[in-house]
Structure formats: C-alpha cells, structure tokens
N, C-alpha and C positions, 0 to 999 in steps of 0.2 A: 473516700467520701468525707474524710475529715476536713477537707478544705472548703466544703460547700457553704459553711456559715461564716467564713473568714472574709476579711477585707481584701485578701490576696486574690479572691476570685474576681476576674474581670466582669464588668457590668453586662457585657454581651453574652456571657455564659450563665447569667442568672435567669433561668427560664422557669416557667411554671412547673415543668417536669422535674427540674433539679430541686426546686423547693418542695415538691411533693415527696421526693425521695428523702430529703432532709427531715421533713415532718414524720414520715414513716419510721425512719431510723430513730428519731427522738422518742416517738411513741413506744417503740419496742424497748428502748432503754428504760423508759419510765415504767412500763409494765414489768420488766425484769426487776427493777428496784422495788416496786410494790409487792411483787410475788415473793421476794426474798425477805420480806418483813419490814421494809422501809416505810416511812410515813412522810407525807407531804404536809408541811405546816404553812398555812397562809399567814403572812406577816403584814400587819397594817402598813399602809403607804407612808405614814408619818414617822416610822421608825428608821433611825439611821445607825450605821455601824460605829460612827465616831461619837462618843459621849461628849457633852459640853466640857470645855476646858476652862480652868480658872484663869482669869485675865492676868497677864504678867505685867509688872511695873518696870518700865525702863528708866524711871526717874532716878538720877544720881548714880548710875552705874558707869559713867565715864571716869577715866583716871584723872587725877588732879594735875 
C-alpha cells in the first residue's frame, strides 16, 4: 500500500477504491498518532521553512 500515493503509480490504477484505501490508511495512522499523545498543529499558510537571507554583494569579488 506504500505505493498508492506515489507518482510511480500509473494513472490507470488510480481508482476511487485505491484512493479510499489510501485515505483509510492515512486516517488510521493519524488516529494512532493522536492516541499516542501526538498533537496536530495548524500552521498559517504564509509561513515558510526558509527564513529570509541577507542579500550578498558580488561587487568587487573578481580577481585583479
């Protein structure tokens, strides 16, 4: 069942039934996570993993 969500799965095998099994598996994993004390935190959509970087200057870094 690990291949159901991958791009390796051919389009003709992506059926309603296969997606239903995938959703059921994912729901079972979420329930197990929550039952073991895990928490789900909703992250705002404007948050990114990469913080802004200081611009680097390329001026004058070529050898003479």
